[in-house]
C-alpha positions as CSV (number, residue, x, y, z in Angstrom):
1,X,123.8,92.7,119.7
2,X,120.6,91.0,118.6
3,X,118.0,92.9,120.6
4,X,117.8,96.1,118.5
5,X,114.3,97.4,118.3
6,X,112.3,100.5,117.5
7,X,110.5,101.9,120.4
8,X,108.8,105.0,118.9
9,X,105.2,105.9,119.4
10,X,103.4,107.5,117.5
11,X,98.7,89.6,98.1
12,X,99.6,89.5,96.4
13,X,101.4,92.2,94.5
14,X,100.0,93.9,91.5
15,X,99.5,97.6,91.0
16,X,101.3,100.7,92.4
17,X,99.7,103.9,93.6
18,X,101.5,107.2,94.3
19,X,100.8,109.7,97.1
20,X,98.1,111.7,95.5
21,X,97.2,108.6,93.7
22,X,95.6,107.2,96.8
23,X,93.4,110.4,97.0
24,X,92.4,110.9,93.4
25,X,92.5,109.0,90.1
26,X,91.0,109.0,86.6
27,X,89.1,106.5,84.6
28,X,88.8,106.0,80.8
29,X,86.7,103.1,79.5
30,X,87.2,102.2,75.8
31,X,85.2,99.5,74.2
32,X,87.2,97.7,71.5
33,X,87.0,94.9,68.9
34,X,89.7,92.7,67.6
35,X,90.6,91.5,64.1
36,X,87.3,90.2,63.2
37,X,83.7,90.7,64.4
38,X,83.7,87.4,66.4
39,X,86.5,88.7,68.7
40,X,85.3,91.6,70.8
41,X,86.5,93.1,74.0
42,X,86.3,96.0,76.4
43,X,89.4,97.8,77.7
44,X,89.3,100.1,80.8
45,X,92.3,102.3,81.6
46,X,92.6,103.9,85.0
47,X,95.3,106.0,86.4
48,X,96.5,107.3,89.8
49,X,98.6,110.4,89.2
50,X,101.0,112.4,91.3
51,X,103.6,115.0,90.4
52,X,105.9,113.5,87.8
53,X,104.6,110.0,88.1
54,X,101.6,107.7,87.8
55,X,100.3,104.2,87.9
56,X,98.0,102.8,85.2
57,X,95.8,99.7,85.5
58,X,94.4,98.3,82.3
59,X,91.6,95.7,82.3
60,X,91.0,93.7,79.1
61,X,87.7,91.9,78.9
62,X,87.0,89.5,76.1
63,X,83.3,89.6,75.0
64,X,83.8,87.7,71.8
65,X,85.4,84.4,70.7
66,X,88.2,83.0,72.9
67,X,91.6,84.6,72.6
68,X,94.7,82.5,72.6
69,X,97.3,85.2,73.1
70,X,97.0,88.9,72.8
71,X,99.1,92.0,72.2
72,X,97.8,95.3,73.4
73,X,99.0,98.5,71.8
74,X,98.4,102.2,72.4
75,X,100.1,105.6,71.9
76,X,100.8,108.1,74.6
77,X,99.5,111.6,73.6
78,X,102.6,113.3,75.1
79,X,106.2,112.5,74.1
80,X,107.3,112.9,77.8
81,X,105.2,110.0,79.0
82,X,107.2,106.8,79.7
83,X,106.6,103.3,81.0
84,X,109.1,102.8,83.8
85,X,108.0,99.4,85.2
86,X,105.2,97.0,84.2
87,X,103.7,93.8,85.5
88,X,101.5,91.0,84.3
89,X,102.6,91.5,80.7
90,X,105.8,92.0,78.7
91,X,106.1,95.7,78.2
92,X,108.0,97.7,75.6
93,X,108.0,101.3,74.4
94,X,109.4,102.9,71.2
95,X,108.9,106.7,71.2
96,X,105.3,107.3,72.2
97,X,104.2,103.8,71.1
98,X,103.6,101.2,73.9
99,X,103.0,97.5,73.5
100,X,102.1,94.8,76.1
101,X,102.2,91.1,75.3
102,X,100.5,88.6,77.4
103,X,102.4,86.4,79.9
104,X,102.0,82.6,79.8
105,X,99.4,82.5,82.6
106,X,97.0,85.2,81.2
107,X,97.2,84.8,77.4
108,X,94.1,82.7,77.1
109,X,90.9,84.6,77.6
110,X,87.7,82.7,77.2
111,X,84.4,84.4,76.3
112,X,83.6,86.7,79.2
113,X,87.0,86.5,80.9
114,X,89.2,89.4,81.8
115,X,92.7,90.1,82.9
116,X,94.3,93.2,84.4
117,X,97.8,94.4,83.7
118,X,99.5,97.6,84.8
119,X,102.6,99.8,84.8
120,X,104.3,102.6,86.6
121,X,105.0,105.6,84.5
122,X,106.6,109.0,84.5
123,X,105.6,112.3,82.9
124,X,106.4,116.0,82.7
125,X,104.2,118.8,81.6
126,X,100.9,116.9,81.5
127,X,99.7,113.3,81.7
128,X,96.8,112.8,79.2
129,X,95.4,109.3,78.8
130,X,95.6,107.3,75.5
131,X,92.4,107.5,73.5
132,X,92.8,104.5,71.2
133,X,93.9,100.9,71.8
134,X,94.7,97.9,69.5
135,X,94.5,94.2,70.1
136,X,96.9,92.2,67.9
137,X,97.4,95.1,65.7
138,X,93.7,95.9,65.0
139,X,92.0,99.0,66.2
140,X,89.4,98.3,68.8
141,X,86.1,100.1,68.5
142,X,83.4,98.3,70.5
143,X,81.1,95.3,70.7
144,X,78.2,93.8,72.4
145,X,78.9,91.6,75.5
146,X,77.7,88.0,75.5
147,X,74.3,87.3,76.9
148,X,74.5,83.5,77.1
149,X,76.4,81.7,79.8
150,X,77.9,83.6,82.7
151,X,81.6,84.4,82.4
152,X,84.2,82.0,83.6
153,X,86.5,83.1,86.5
154,X,88.8,85.9,85.9
155,X,92.3,84.7,85.0
156,X,94.8,84.8,87.8
157,X,98.4,84.1,88.3
158,X,99.7,80.6,88.9
159,X,100.3,79.4,92.5
160,X,103.5,80.5,94.2
161,X,105.5,77.5,93.0
162,X,105.2,78.7,89.4
163,X,104.7,82.4,89.9
164,X,106.5,84.9,87.8
165,X,109.9,86.2,89.2
166,X,109.9,88.8,91.9
167,X,110.1,91.7,89.4
168,X,106.8,90.7,87.9
169,X,103.7,90.9,90.0
170,X,100.9,88.4,89.4
171,X,97.6,89.8,88.1
172,X,94.9,91.0,90.6
173,X,91.3,90.1,90.9
174,X,89.8,91.9,87.9
175,X,86.1,92.0,88.8
176,X,85.3,94.8,91.2
177,X,83.8,93.4,94.4
178,X,80.4,94.6,95.5
179,X,80.4,97.5,97.9
180,X,81.3,96.4,101.4
181,X,82.6,93.0,100.3
182,X,86.0,91.8,101.7
183,X,88.8,92.0,99.2
184,X,92.2,90.4,99.1
185,X,94.1,93.7,99.2
186,X,92.2,96.6,100.6
187,X,94.6,99.1,99.2
188,X,94.4,98.0,95.5
189,X,92.8,100.6,93.3
190,X,91.4,102.3,96.3
191,X,91.3,105.9,97.5
192,X,92.7,106.5,101.0
193,X,91.5,108.9,103.7
194,X,93.5,112.1,104.2
195,X,93.5,113.2,107.8
196,X,92.6,116.9,107.7
197,X,94.3,117.6,111.0
198,X,97.7,116.2,109.7
199,X,97.1,117.9,106.3
200,X,96.8,121.3,108.0
201,X,100.0,120.7,110.0
202,X,101.8,119.6,106.8
203,X,100.7,122.7,104.9
204,X,101.9,125.0,107.7
205,X,105.4,124.1,106.7
206,X,106.8,125.5,103.5
207,X,106.5,123.0,100.7
208,X,104.3,120.7,102.8
209,X,101.5,120.9,100.2
210,X,103.5,118.5,98.0
211,X,102.6,115.6,100.3
212,X,99.7,116.9,102.4
213,X,97.2,114.8,100.5
214,X,98.9,111.6,101.4
215,X,96.9,109.1,103.5
216,X,98.4,108.6,106.9
217,X,97.4,106.6,110.0
218,X,95.0,107.9,112.6
219,X,96.5,107.0,116.0
220,X,94.1,106.1,118.9
221,X,96.8,106.2,121.6
222,X,94.6,106.6,124.6
223,X,91.0,106.1,125.6
224,X,90.1,109.8,125.3
225,X,91.3,109.8,121.7
226,X,88.3,107.6,120.7
227,X,85.9,110.6,121.2
228,X,88.6,113.2,120.6
229,X,90.0,115.6,123.1
230,X,92.2,118.5,122.1
231,X,95.3,119.1,124.1
232,X,98.2,121.5,124.0
233,X,100.8,118.8,123.2
234,X,99.7,116.6,120.3
235,X,96.3,115.5,119.0
236,X,93.5,117.6,117.6
237,X,89.8,117.4,118.6
238,X,88.6,114.8,116.0
239,X,87.6,111.4,117.4
240,X,87.2,108.1,115.7
241,X,83.7,108.8,114.5
242,X,84.7,112.2,113.3
243,X,87.4,110.6,111.1
244,X,85.1,107.9,109.8
245,X,82.4,110.5,108.9
246,X,85.1,112.7,107.2
247,X,86.2,109.6,105.3
248,X,82.7,109.2,103.9
249,X,82.6,112.9,103.0
250,X,85.8,112.5,101.1
251,X,84.5,109.5,99.3
252,X,87.5,107.6,100.6
253,X,87.5,103.8,100.2
254,X,89.8,103.0,103.1
255,X,91.0,104.6,106.3
256,X,93.9,103.5,108.5
257,X,93.4,103.4,112.3
258,X,96.2,102.6,114.7
259,X,95.1,100.6,117.8
260,X,97.7,101.5,120.3
261,X,96.9,101.3,124.1
262,X,97.9,98.0,125.5
263,X,98.3,97.6,129.3
264,X,101.9,98.3,130.0
265,X,102.4,99.7,126.5
266,X,105.9,99.7,125.1
267,X,107.3,97.8,128.1
268,X,110.9,98.5,127.2
269,X,110.5,102.2,126.4
270,X,109.7,105.4,128.1
271,X,108.9,108.0,125.4
272,X,105.7,106.2,124.3
273,X,104.4,104.5,127.5
274,X,100.7,104.5,127.7
275,X,98.0,105.3,130.2
276,X,97.0,101.7,131.2
277,X,99.0,99.8,133.9
278,X,100.2,96.3,133.2
279,X,97.3,94.8,135.2
280,X,94.5,96.8,133.5
281,X,93.6,94.3,130.7
282,X,89.8,94.4,131.7
283,X,89.9,98.2,131.3
284,X,91.6,97.8,127.9
285,X,88.8,95.6,126.8
286,X,85.8,97.4,128.2
287,X,86.9,101.1,127.9
288,X,89.1,101.0,124.8
289,X,88.5,98.1,122.4
290,X,84.7,97.7,123.0
291,X,83.9,101.4,122.2
292,X,86.2,101.3,119.1
293,X,84.4,98.1,117.9
294,X,81.0,99.7,118.5
295,X,81.9,102.7,116.3
296,X,83.6,100.7,113.5
297,X,80.7,98.4,113.4
298,X,78.1,101.1,112.7
299,X,76.2,100.2,109.6
300,X,76.8,103.7,108.1
301,X,80.5,102.7,107.6
302,X,79.9,99.3,106.0
303,X,81.2,100.3,102.6
304,X,84.4,101.8,104.0
305,X,87.4,99.6,104.3
306,X,88.6,100.1,107.9
307,X,92.3,99.0,108.2
308,X,93.4,98.6,111.8
309,X,97.1,98.6,112.6
310,X,97.2,96.5,115.8
311,X,99.4,97.5,118.7
312,X,102.7,98.9,117.6
313,X,105.9,97.6,119.4
314,X,104.1,95.0,121.5
315,X,104.4,91.3,120.8
316,X,108.1,91.3,119.7
317,X,109.0,92.7,123.1
318,X,108.0,89.4,124.6
319,X,110.8,87.7,122.7
320,X,113.6,90.2,122.8
321,X,113.1,92.4,126.0
322,X,112.3,89.9,128.7
323,X,114.6,88.2,131.3
324,X,117.4,86.4,129.6
325,X,117.8,89.0,126.9
326,X,120.2,92.0,127.0
327,X,118.0,95.0,128.0
328,X,115.2,92.9,129.5
329,X,112.9,94.9,131.7
330,X,110.6,94.2,134.7
331,X,107.6,95.6,132.8
332,X,108.2,93.3,129.8
333,X,108.5,90.3,132.2
334,X,105.2,91.4,133.8
335,X,103.1,91.6,130.7
336,X,104.6,88.3,129.4
337,X,103.7,86.6,132.7
338,X,100.1,88.0,133.0
339,X,99.3,87.7,129.3
340,X,98.4,91.3,128.9
341,X,99.9,91.6,125.4
342,X,98.9,88.2,124.0
343,X,95.4,88.3,125.4
344,X,94.9,92.0,124.7
345,X,95.9,91.6,121.0
346,X,93.7,88.5,120.7
347,X,90.8,90.4,122.1
348,X,91.3,93.3,119.8
349,X,91.5,90.9,116.8
350,X,88.4,89.0,117.8
351,X,86.2,92.1,118.4
352,X,87.4,94.1,115.4
353,X,87.7,91.1,113.1
354,X,84.1,90.3,113.5
355,X,83.2,93.4,111.6
356,X,82.9,92.5,107.9
357,X,84.6,95.6,106.5
358,X,87.5,95.6,108.9
359,X,91.1,94.5,108.0
360,X,93.5,93.8,110.8
361,X,97.3,94.1,110.4
362,X,99.4,93.2,113.4
363,X,102.7,95.0,114.0
364,X,105.7,92.7,113.4
365,X,108.7,94.8,114.3
366,X,111.4,95.3,111.6
367,X,114.5,93.6,110.3
368,X,116.9,95.3,112.7
369,X,114.9,93.9,115.6
370,X,113.7,90.4,114.5
371,X,116.1,89.6,111.7
372,X,118.3,87.3,113.7
373,X,117.5,83.5,113.8
374,X,117.1,83.7,117.5
375,X,114.3,86.3,117.1
376,X,112.8,85.5,113.7
377,X,111.0,82.2,114.4
378,X,110.1,82.9,118.1
379,X,108.5,86.2,117.2
380,X,106.4,84.5,114.5
381,X,105.3,82.0,117.2
382,X,104.2,84.7,119.6
383,X,102.2,86.4,116.8
384,X,100.5,83.1,116.1
385,X,99.7,82.6,119.8
386,X,98.1,86.0,120.0
387,X,96.0,85.4,116.9
388,X,94.4,82.5,118.7
389,X,94.0,84.1,122.1
390,X,90.8,85.5,123.7
391,X,88.5,83.8,121.2
392,X,90.3,85.0,118.1
393,X,91.4,82.9,115.2
394,X,93.9,83.5,112.4
395,X,90.9,84.4,110.2
396,X,90.8,87.7,112.0
397,X,94.3,88.6,110.7
398,X,94.5,90.0,107.2
399,X,98.2,90.7,107.4
400,X,101.2,92.2,109.2
401,X,103.1,95.5,109.1
402,X,106.8,96.1,109.6
403,X,108.9,99.2,110.1
404,X,106.1,101.1,111.7
405,X,107.3,104.6,112.7
406,X,110.9,103.4,112.1
407,X,113.7,104.3,109.7
408,X,115.0,101.0,108.3
409,X,115.7,101.4,104.5
410,X,113.3,99.7,102.1
411,X,116.2,98.4,100.0
412,X,120.0,98.4,100.5
413,X,121.3,98.1,96.9
414,X,125.0,98.4,97.8
415,X,125.2,96.5,101.0
416,X,123.5,93.1,100.7
417,X,124.0,90.3,103.3
418,X,125.1,88.0,100.5
419,X,128.1,90.2,99.7
420,X,131.6,89.3,100.6
421,X,134.8,91.4,100.9
422,X,138.1,89.7,100.5
423,X,136.4,86.4,101.3
424,X,134.7,87.7,104.5
425,X,130.9,87.9,104.6
426,X,129.5,91.4,105.2
427,X,127.3,89.9,107.9
428,X,130.4,90.2,110.1
429,X,130.3,94.0,109.9
430,X,129.3,96.0,112.9
431,X,126.3,97.4,111.1
432,X,124.7,94.1,110.1
433,X,126.1,92.1,113.1
434,X,125.3,88.7,111.7
435,X,121.7,89.6,110.9
436,X,120.1,87.6,108.1
437,X,118.6,90.8,106.6
438,X,119.7,94.3,105.9
439,X,116.6,95.9,104.5
440,X,112.8,95.9,105.1
441,X,111.6,94.5,101.8
442,X,113.6,91.3,102.0
443,X,112.7,90.9,105.7
444,X,109.0,91.5,105.1
445,X,108.8,88.9,102.3
446,X,110.7,86.3,104.3
447,X,108.8,86.9,107.5
448,X,105.6,86.5,105.6
449,X,106.6,83.0,104.6
450,X,107.5,82.2,108.1
451,X,104.1,83.4,109.4
452,X,102.4,81.2,106.7
453,X,104.4,78.2,107.9
454,X,103.1,78.9,111.4
455,X,99.5,78.6,110.3
456,X,98.4,82.0,108.9
457,X,96.5,82.1,105.6
458,X,98.8,81.9,102.5
459,X,97.1,85.0,101.2
460,X,98.2,87.3,104.1
461,X,99.8,90.5,102.9
462,X,102.5,92.7,104.4
463,X,102.6,96.4,104.8
464,X,105.8,98.4,105.1
465,X,105.8,101.9,106.7
466,X,107.9,104.0,104.4
467,X,107.0,107.4,105.9
468,X,110.6,108.1,107.1
469,X,113.0,105.6,105.6
470,X,113.9,107.4,102.3
471,X,117.4,108.5,103.3
472,X,117.9,110.8,100.4
473,X,119.7,114.1,100.0
474,X,123.5,114.6,99.3
475,X,124.6,111.9,101.7
476,X,122.8,109.0,99.9
477,X,125.4,106.6,98.5
478,X,125.5,105.8,94.8
479,X,127.8,102.8,95.1
480,X,129.3,100.3,97.5
481,X,131.9,101.4,99.9
482,X,135.7,100.6,99.7
483,X,136.8,97.0,99.9
484,X,139.4,97.5,102.5
485,X,137.2,95.9,105.1
486,X,133.6,94.6,105.6
487,X,132.9,97.7,107.8
488,X,134.2,100.1,105.3
489,X,132.3,98.4,102.5
490,X,129.0,98.4,104.4
491,X,129.3,101.8,106.0
492,X,130.3,103.4,102.7
493,X,127.5,101.9,100.8
494,X,124.5,101.7,103.1
495,X,121.7,104.1,102.4
496,X,120.4,104.0,106.0
497,X,122.6,106.7,107.5
498,X,121.8,106.2,111.2
499,X,124.8,106.0,113.6
500,X,123.5,102.6,114.7
501,X,120.6,100.4,113.6
502,X,119.3,100.4,117.2
503,X,118.6,104.2,117.0
504,X,114.9,104.9,116.7
505,X,114.0,108.4,118.0
506,X,113.7,111.5,115.6
507,X,116.7,110.5,113.6
508,X,118.8,113.3,112.1
509,X,119.2,113.1,108.3
510,X,116.2,111.0,107.6
511,X,113.8,111.6,104.7
512,X,110.4,110.7,103.4
513,X,110.4,107.3,101.8
514,X,108.4,105.8,99.0
515,X,105.0,107.4,98.7
516,X,102.1,105.0,99.5
517,X,101.7,102.4,96.8
518,X,99.4,99.4,96.6
519,X,100.9,96.0,95.9
520,X,104.4,97.2,94.9
521,X,106.1,93.8,95.3
522,X,105.1,90.1,95.7
523,X,103.5,89.5,99.1
524,X,103.4,93.2,99.9
525,X,99.9,94.7,100.1
526,X,101.2,98.3,100.2
527,X,103.8,100.8,101.2
528,X,102.0,103.0,103.7
529,X,102.6,106.1,105.8
530,X,101.2,104.9,109.1
531,X,103.5,107.3,111.2
532,X,102.4,110.7,110.0
533,X,105.7,112.5,109.0
534,X,106.5,115.3,111.3
535,X,105.0,113.8,114.5
536,X,107.7,113.4,117.1
537,X,108.9,110.0,118.4
538,X,109.6,111.5,121.8
539,X,110.9,114.6,123.6
540,X,114.6,115.5,123.6
541,X,114.2,116.6,127.2
542,X,111.7,115.9,129.9
543,X,108.4,117.6,129.3
544,X,105.5,117.2,131.8
545,X,102.3,116.0,130.1
546,X,99.0,114.4,130.9
547,X,99.3,111.6,128.3
548,X,101.5,109.2,130.3
549,X,104.5,109.8,127.9
550,X,107.8,109.7,129.6
551,X,111.3,110.9,128.7
552,X,113.6,108.4,127.0
553,X,117.3,109.3,126.8
554,X,117.4,107.8,123.3
555,X,115.5,111.0,122.2
556,X,118.2,113.2,123.8
557,X,120.8,114.2,121.1
558,X,123.5,114.4,123.8
559,X,123.0,110.8,124.9
560,X,125.9,108.5,124.3
561,X,123.9,105.3,124.2
562,X,123.5,101.9,125.9
563,X,123.9,98.2,125.2
564,X,121.0,98.1,122.8
565,X,122.6,100.5,120.4
566,X,126.2,99.5,121.0
567,X,126.9,102.5,123.2
568,X,126.6,104.9,120.3
569,X,125.2,108.4,120.2
570,X,121.4,108.5,119.8
571,X,121.4,110.5,116.5
572,X,118.3,112.3,117.6
573,X,117.2,115.8,116.6
574,X,117.2,118.5,119.2
575,X,114.2,120.5,120.5
576,X,111.7,117.7,119.9
577,X,108.3,117.7,121.7
578,X,106.6,114.6,123.2
579,X,105.7,111.6,121.3
580,X,102.9,112.3,118.8
581,X,103.2,116.1,119.0
582,X,103.9,118.2,115.8
583,X,107.6,118.7,115.1
584,X,107.8,121.1,112.1
585,X,111.7,121.1,112.0
586,X,111.7,117.4,111.5
587,X,109.0,117.5,108.8
588,X,111.0,120.1,106.9
589,X,114.1,117.9,107.1
590,X,112.1,114.8,106.0
591,X,111.0,116.7,102.9
592,X,114.6,117.9,102.1
593,X,115.9,114.4,102.3
594,X,113.0,112.6,100.6
595,X,113.8,109.6,98.4
596,X,112.4,109.5,95.8
597,X,113.0,113.2,95.9
598,X,110.0,115.6,96.0
599,X,109.6,117.8,93.0
């Protein structure tokens, strides 16, 4: 089947940030000189720390004579501190001593120029910062910056045709932008907003304090959520302005808002249907988008990066779930014919994109939905159409997000689509089913290139929701499966342990995935937790509610499936509440199965 999808409700790559890292970090600035008085520089060393790990970003600024090649050295104060992965330099470590040698594209630093390098590290016990640095073997102790000509542009990576290999991220912009200015990657070196309502829920479950300071998405899934209306089923009383004000109080630098209320929302689902009928586009514009734009455009928030996630599970439906496709629905046909999705997304992009500090990322499905050739290009075309609808342009699109609220594995190290078993490609396996992709990272990077070829800016970035795709615990494979058949090989080695890739609701055995990180891979702006872990995808039985959310059998653990999931069992957890409501049993399981594991 090539119509799998996730129906649940609620640039460049450089530095990484961990869960707590996006909430708090440290800064050490160390002025330095090189081998002689004419060569002087400043070094700044910043870290984002979380339990057992950290990300360090180091900026070297040359304030003396030009440098033609450099070698940075420092010593970790603690013997348990290790560099695990670095970028924008050639890193090595011997004992506590660390060296970083320039790459070919950032070795020359003119007077006033700077370059930023970084690494991911691990620690135990404590994580003190180095107090001394050397350049080319000479201790650096300070200097006076030049006062003559203005500095030349910061060194950057070469264009994509000559970029370093995928394991090495190109260097970021090294000069901090002025407050409120648009940046290439809004997540990079930035502190994210922690939703206090989700934080309280997370901490109500034993061990939840280990991840409760993680930034998650704030879902505006109905008109009333804009101003905040408590109910017995799901959301708390905070509205959009409350969250933005709290973000200012936290000194957060970005906040993630999910725009999720299209007319005829989730046209091929039931669990996350919305309040607006398919013909209520005028109401969507006037009562939903316009008030959100008015609040986000308030001058008091101008220095806060507002990241909008635009309409989960919408536009791809127009390709895969309309007449002519297996599982096509009347509702999907209707919203395709009347333009509700394309025009609605275009209007949202135009209104919100006009705000200088807003960053719009459109939802783009996931690899198990759009990875086939028949879906891949056509879906990119629909996204491009929406970006130019209702007065919008591609300039209003900062990027795209995949795997939102879904469970697709970030990487599949033991079951790659390029593998063969006894001369037979693994794409013939039931799990992969001729898909061109088998994990989210490869799909996101490839889909980004397809979107650029369709007219989007070459600097667009991708987000990957990793909130529930960790698949850790005792059932996580450590090697490929047996080579007796392609099915045995794939099923034995895949880390995604769902019964079928089309299963999307409250999946049993799932775990927390990678903690949010900025720019972890080329083309990926961040790993994010847009779906707050522990919020249900849908009820396992019919529950009356006033939020317009229906009962979908794919959330029923006794359901034996349909054509979309190959007539397999749903794999859903029992006793789940409606979409968006707190599901503590699921949250506890996600923590148990987290990968990387929680400490």
